[in-house]
N, C-alpha and C positions, 0 to 999 in steps of 0.2 A: 220711198214714200218721204211726202212733203212734210218735215217736223217743225215749221216758222209757225210763229206766233196767228193767228189767223187777223186779216184786215179787212176792212170794207171790201178792199181794192181784189183783194184776193177772191173774195165771194163772187161777188160780181164777173169773176171771168168764165165761170162755167157755170151750165146746168148741174143743181144739186142729185147727185142720181141717186136714187132709192133701189137697189138693186135686191133679188132672193139672195137665197144663201144655196146654194147646191150639194145636195147630202146624195150620199149613195144610198143601197137600199137598206142598211144595217142601221143608216138614218147618223153613221158620222160624216164629217165634213169631206165634202170633195175636193181637194187641194186641183186639181187639174180643172174640172168644171167650174171652177168657181175662175180660175186663172182664165180660162176662153173667153168668160163673161168680163172681165176687166179688160183682158186686152182690146176686146172689141168694142168697148167704150172710149177708150182710151185711144186709139184708132180714128176715133171721129170727132177728136178733139173733145170729150170729157175726163175733166181731171179732178173732179171731187164725187168720192162716192161716202155716202151715209148709210151704213147699217142699221136698218132699227127693225119697225113694222115688217114689211116686204120680206125681209131677213127671218122675222119670227124670233127675234133676238127677247121679246116676253117668255117664252118656252125653252131656252136655252139651259143644257146642264151647268149648275156652277162648276163642277170638274172638268168640264170642255172649252171653259173660257177661254184659258191662256191658250191652247191650241188654236181658237177660232182666233184669238188676236195675232198669234203666231205666222195662222197664213193670211189673215188680212194684209199683213207686213208683206210675206213672200210673194204674192201676189201680184200689187201692185207697184208701179214703176217711181224711180225717185224723186218725181215730180207730183206725182199725185197724191192730193190730199184725202188721207180716210180717216171718216169718224165713228169709230164704234157706239154701242147705245150701253146703259146699265138702266137696272133697275127690272119692273119697275116699283117692285117691293123694296121697302128700306133696308131692310134687313141685306138683302141681296146684292142693294148697290155698294154699300159699304163693303161688303167684302170683295166685290171687284174693283174697289178703289185698290185695294191691296194688291191683286193681281196686275193693273194698270200700270203701278206703281217702277213695273221691271218694263214698260214701254215707252215709246216718244211721242205717242199722239198728243196732238197739240190741243184739243179739248176731246168731250164726247157728250152724246147725247143724253138724257134722262127722260127715259120712256113715261108718258101718262099716266097717273093713278088717281080712279075714281071711288074704287072700292075700298070703306073702312080710310076715308081720308077727307080732310074737309081744307079750305083756303089756307088756313093760317099753321096746319101741319105741313103742309106743301111746302110752303115756301122756307119751314125750317129744316127742313130734308132736304133742298136744294143747297140750303146755305151749308149743312152739316159736312154732305157730300163735298162738294167744291171747295171747302176747307181741307179736309182731307184728300182731296185727291190732289189741289196744291196749284189750281189751273182753273179757268175759267169753263163755264157748261153750255150746252145748247139748251135752251128753255124753249120746251115744246109745247103751245099752244094749240091742242087742239079741240078742246071743251071750251063752250061758252062760259066765258067768266068763272072759267076754274081758278084763276088767279086774276084778284085785282089787279088795274092797271097800276095804281100806285106803288104795290108789291113788286108788282115786276120791274118797276121805274129804281125803286129800293135797291134791289138785287143789282140792276146794272151797275147804278152811281158805288155801289159797294165793291164792282171790280169782278163779280161773280159771273156775269154773262157775257159768252165769247160772240154769241150769235142767238136769234130766235126765230124759230119754226113755225109759222102761223097758219094752222090747217083746221080752222071753223069753219064748218061748211053750210053756206047760205042759200037759199033759192036764187036770189038777187045779189051776184059777190061786189056789186058797186054799194050796195045799203049796209056798212056792217061797223054800227057804232063804237063795239070791241075793239076792233082795229084801229080805228078811228082814236081811242082813246087810249090804248097802248102805242100808239105812235105819236102821241104827248109827251109819252114818258122815256121813250127808246127813240134813236136814233134811225130814221127809216133805211138807210145804207145797213144796216146792222140784223134786220129783219128779211126773212125769207117767205115768199107765197109757197105753202107746204102740202097744194094740193092738185101739185099737175099741170099739166099745159091748162086746162079748164079757165080757170081765173087769175090766170098767171097776168095776162096785158093788162086787166085791170086793176090788178093788185101793184104792177109795178108802175102804169101809165099814170094814174088817178089817187094812187096813196103813194106812191113815192118808195116803196120794197126794193130790195137790190137784186132778184134773184129769183128765183124758183126752184122748188124741188121734183123731181118726177121720176115717175116707175115703168112710164113708155118710152122713156129717153132709152130703156135696157132693150128695145127692140128697134127703136130710131133713133140714135143718137146723133146725128147727122143734123135730120130734121129739127128735134128738137133745140139743137147750138144754132142753127139758123134763125129759129124761132127766136130766142134770147137776143141773139145780133141784132134782130130785126125792132122788137122793142125798144131795144138800147138807142139804135139807132133813128129812133120815132116814125118809124115804118110800119103803122100799125093796120093797115089793109094786108099786107104782104103777112106780116105776122097772125093775123088771122086766117088768111088763107093756108097758112099751114098750121095752125092748132083746129081748126075744122078736121085735118087729115087723121089725127090723132082720136076724134070722137067714137069710132066704132068700137075700138077696143076697151076706150074708157066709159062707154056706157055699159060695157058687159060688166065692166069692174064695178059699176055701182049697181047694177043688177042683179048680180052675182054675189061678190064678196071680193075687195080688190086685192087683198096678198093673195087670194089661190088663183084668181085669174090671171096675175102677173106672171105667178109661179109656173103655172104651165105655160102660160102663153114664150116667154123666152124658148121654150124648150120645143114648143111645137113650130115654132119660127126657127129652127134649125140653129140655133145660137150657142145655146150651151145644156149643155144637160142637165137638168136641175135636180131631180129626183122626185123623191116622196116629200108630201108636208110633214112636217113637225104635228103629232098631237100635241093640244087640245084641236087641228083645225081638220076637216073631213077632206078626200079627195073628190073631183070632180067625175059628175055623171056621162056619160058619151054623148048623149045632146049637145051640152053645155061646152066639152071640149072640140066638138065640131064646129060650132059658131064660134069659140076660140081661136081655132086653129085658121079661119079662114080670115078672121081680122089680122091676127099676127102676121100673117105671112104676106097679105097687102101692105100693112103698115112697112114689114120689112123690107118688099120690094121696093116701094117706094123710097125707104133710105137708100138703095144701091144707086137709084137714079139721082146722081150729085146733084145736077140742076134743080133747082126749087122751082123752074118755069115747065118743069116735066110733070105737074099735077095730075092726078087720076080726073077722068070724065065724069 
């Protein structure tokens, strides 16, 4: 596992994958199936793993957190950057800081909290956690105006932010005053587009953010990496052609539920047995699973054809 402090150059090296976490039928963590998924990603050039919402760390048992971190260290290669998450409750994240003290993760992401929380309290909670953890954190901006841009800027200036995951969904991602204002406070090179391939080109080209996160990269890591490289090279038409191939699975994620669909898509594509979803998320019905299987297998098969000229008709 890469334990070096995270730089803007390191962020831009890889699509930031946001994988599901495989579990056994008894809901315990399945180390070998998680290893299979991680090795699949690493083999196709993905060197950054962010475990958060898709891994359902919102509902992880505090008593298994140390085991979870041990698994992430064990299944990743020496040069893979692994970033776990904490929270979203304040008490949970502060206790998790004690567990993290025994590990060398260069940063962690704080999961966003909206219930029984406000902007002033959130900023104080982020600050107290970062000070206890002793390292800068990943700030996850998932909700519009969740934190005032000036507050984000102050946290950055005080050395408490490693990078920012920006994931506010817009009908038109090219029109985003909040992102514009955040980028007036924080360098674009440490801001990452956090909503997959769909808005990634616009966020990187028009707003100047440094990279993007993806769930569907877990099905097509080589193609998602090609998309990132095309954007960095200014080959936007090629990047958009690649982006369009992710839409069938992404549309299912948007229409059903992003976490549930990705969790099952990885398994239905034959990549790794992800097992049951953690409660409080329900399993999918057979109709949805059939649609997901078609989209996931198509995306997986496309990924196996290494030349990006071999686009499906």
